[in-house]
C-alpha positions in Angstrom: 0.0 0.0 0.0 2.8 2.4 0.9 4.5 2.2 -2.6 1.1 3.0 -4.2 0.6 6.1 -2.1 4.2 7.2 -2.7 3.6 6.8 -6.5 0.3 8.7 -6.3 1.9 11.6 -4.4 4.8 11.8 -6.9 2.3 12.0 -9.8 0.4 14.7 -8.0 3.4 16.8 -7.2 5.0 16.4 -10.6 1.7 17.5 -12.2 1.9 14.7 -14.8 -0.5 15.0 -17.7 -2.9 12.2 -17.1 -6.2 11.0 -18.5 -7.3 9.7 -15.1 -8.2 13.1 -13.6 -5.0 14.0 -11.9 -3.7 17.6 -12.0 -2.0 18.8 -15.2 0.5 21.6 -16.0 -0.2 24.3 -18.6 1.1 27.7 -19.5 -0.5 30.9 -18.0 -0.3 34.5 -19.0 -1.6 37.7 -17.4 -1.6 41.2 -18.8 -0.7 42.4 -15.3 2.9 43.5 -14.8 5.5 41.0 -13.5 7.8 41.7 -10.6 10.8 41.7 -13.0 9.6 44.8 -14.8 7.8 43.0 -17.7 4.4 44.5 -18.5 2.9 41.0 -18.6 3.4 37.9 -16.5 4.0 34.3 -17.6 3.6 31.2 -15.5 3.6 27.4 -15.4 0.2 26.6 -13.9 -1.0 23.4 -12.2 -4.7 22.9 -12.7 -7.2 20.3 -11.7 -10.9 20.3 -12.8 -10.6 23.9 -13.9 -9.1 25.1 -10.6 -5.6 26.6 -10.3 -3.7 24.6 -7.7 -0.2 26.2 -8.1 1.6 28.8 -10.2 5.2 29.2 -10.9 6.6 32.4 -12.5 8.2 31.8 -15.8 10.6 34.1 -17.6 10.1 35.2 -21.2 13.0 33.2 -22.6 12.0 30.1 -20.7 8.4 30.5 -22.0 9.5 30.9 -25.6 11.9 27.9 -25.4 9.3 25.7 -23.7 6.5 26.7 -26.1 8.8 26.0 -29.0 9.6 22.6 -27.6 13.2 23.4 -27.2 13.3 23.0 -23.4 11.8 20.4 -21.2 8.4 21.6 -19.8 5.7 20.1 -17.7 3.3 22.2 -19.7 4.6 20.9 -23.0 5.9 17.4 -22.3 5.6 16.3 -26.0 8.0 19.2 -26.9 5.6 20.4 -29.6 6.2 23.7 -31.3 3.1 25.4 -30.1 3.8 28.6 -32.1 3.8 26.6 -35.3 0.7 24.7 -34.2 -1.2 28.0 -33.7 0.5 29.7 -36.7 2.1 32.5 -34.8 4.7 33.5 -37.4 6.4 36.1 -35.1 7.6 33.2 -33.0 8.6 30.6 -35.5 11.9 28.9 -35.1 14.5 29.7 -37.7 14.9 26.9 -40.3 18.4 26.0 -39.2 17.7 26.0 -35.4 17.2 22.3 -35.1 20.5 21.5 -36.8 22.3 24.2 -34.8 20.7 23.0 -31.5 21.0 26.4 -29.8 19.4 29.1 -32.0 16.1 30.3 -30.5 14.1 33.2 -31.9 12.3 35.5 -29.6 8.6 35.9 -29.9 8.1 39.6 -30.9 4.3 39.5 -30.5 5.0 39.3 -26.7 6.2 42.9 -27.1 2.6 43.9 -27.9 0.9 42.4 -24.9 1.1 45.6 -22.9 -1.0 47.3 -25.6 -4.0 45.2 -24.5 -4.0 46.8 -21.1 -2.7 50.3 -21.6 -3.7 53.3 -23.7 -0.1 54.6 -23.6 3.3 53.0 -22.8 3.3 53.1 -19.0 7.1 53.1 -18.3 9.5 55.9 -18.6 12.7 55.3 -20.6 16.1 56.6 -19.8 15.6 59.4 -22.2 12.3 60.5 -20.6 8.7 59.6 -21.1 7.7 57.4 -24.1 4.6 58.2 -26.0 3.9 54.9 -27.7 0.2 54.3 -28.2 -1.3 51.2 -26.8 -4.6 49.6 -27.9 -6.7 50.0 -24.7 -9.5 52.5 -24.7 -8.7 53.7 -21.1 -5.3 54.8 -19.6 -4.8 51.8 -17.3 -7.2 49.1 -18.5 -9.3 47.9 -21.4 -12.9 49.2 -21.8 -15.8 46.9 -21.0 -16.1 46.1 -24.7 -12.4 45.2 -24.9 -12.7 43.0 -21.8 -15.6 41.3 -23.6 -13.2 40.5 -26.5 -10.6 39.3 -24.1 -13.2 37.2 -22.3 -13.0 34.8 -25.2 -9.5 34.0 -24.0 -10.3 33.9 -20.3 -9.7 37.5 -19.3 -12.9 38.8 -17.8 -11.2 41.1 -15.2 -7.9 42.9 -16.0 -5.9 40.7 -13.5 -7.3 37.3 -14.8 -5.0 34.7 -16.3 -5.2 33.2 -19.8 -4.5 29.4 -19.7 -3.2 26.8 -22.1 -4.2 27.0 -25.8 -6.1 30.2 -25.2 -2.7 32.0 -24.8 -1.6 30.8 -28.3 -5.0 31.7 -29.8 -4.6 35.2 -28.3 -1.1 35.6 -29.6 -2.2 34.5 -33.0 -5.1 36.9 -33.1 -2.9 39.8 -31.9 -0.8 39.2 -35.1 -3.9 39.9 -37.2 -4.3 43.6 -38.1 -8.1 43.2 -38.5 -8.3 41.8 -34.9 -6.2 44.7 -33.6 -8.4 47.3 -35.4 -11.5 45.7 -33.9 -9.9 45.7 -30.5 -8.8 49.3 -30.7 -12.3 50.5 -31.4 -12.8 50.2 -27.7 
C-alpha cells in the first residue's frame, strides 16, 4: 500500500498530464505587470478540474523555449512547437535552429501584450517619457467592450490569467491587423 501512495503523491506533485483526472500543468499568461519589470506575466500553472492549484513564475526566454519545444516543460511534455501549431509567425523557429541546436528566436508578438491593457506605454525610458500608443481605450485598463473581447481567451477582469491553448490563440489573433483594429475601437 505504501508504494502505491508514494507513486500517487509523486504523480500529483509532478503534475503529470494524465487522463485519469490528476492535475496537469499548462502555461499561464496575465496582462498584469510582473515583478521583473515586464508589462505582462508568464507562468507554469498546475490545474485540476478547472481550478488553479499552483503557479510558478516563468521568464520570457523560458516560456519561448518551452513553447517552441526546445526546453523540457511540464506544460509541453511532448515538446511540440506550439507557435507553429497555432500559426504564430512572429515566434517561428529559424529553419536552421534544429540543426544548430541552440538558436532560439524570440517571440516579438509578446512585445505587444502591454497594448491590450494600456492606452499609452506606462514606463518611462532613460531618455524620458515614451509616448507609444497602446490599444486599450482607457489609460490603465481595457474598456468593457475590450474586456468582452478578451473574455474569449479567459480574461474577464484585468488581472485574470489566460491558460493553455487560449494563450496561443490570443497571440495568433494579436498578429492579425483586423483583430487589432476591432480591439482598438474600444
